[in-house]
N, C-alpha and C positions, 0 to 999 in steps of 0.2 A: 658876688658869685651866687648863682641860682642854687636852689636846693638840689636840682638834678645834677648840676655840675659838681657840687660838693659831694654828692653820693658817688658819682663816677670816680672822683679823686680818692675817696675813702675806700672804695672797692679795689682800686688799683693798689693802694697802700696795703690793704688786707692781703691781697694776692702776693705782693712782694714779701710781706712778713711770713706768709705761709711757705713760700719758697725758701726763705732764709732759715726757717725752722726745720724744714725738711733736710736742707743741707747740713745743718748743725747736728741733727739726729743721725745722719749717715756717717759723719766723721766722729769716730769714737773719742778723739782728743778734745772735743768741745766741752767746755766747762759746764757743769750742771746749772750754775747760776745764770749763765748766758742763755741756756735753753729756757729756764724759768722766766727770764726777762722777755724773751721773744714771745713766749706764750701769753704773758701778761699784756704786752703791747698789742698783740693780735686780738685778744679778748676786748681790750679797750676800744680798738677800732671797730670791732664787730658791734659793740654796744652803741657806739656813735652812729653807725649805719642804721641800726634798729630804731634809735631815737629819732633820727632824721626822717626815716621812712614813716614813722608814726606821726611826726609833725606834718609831713607832706600830705598824709592821708587826711588829717584833720582840717587842712587848708582847702581841700577840694570838696 
């Protein structure tokens, strides 16, 4: 998988997690631990995107 393809996939995953987090926050019955986990996963994906972008910049 190319860096660009991997970036696209990570950005899609980040957007999906963002949507899941929004839905969880809208529903008051959502467990706080679930919200924390979604935020953690979203941040991890964001960090992966940033590292990959940095790696891609150094290759050019």
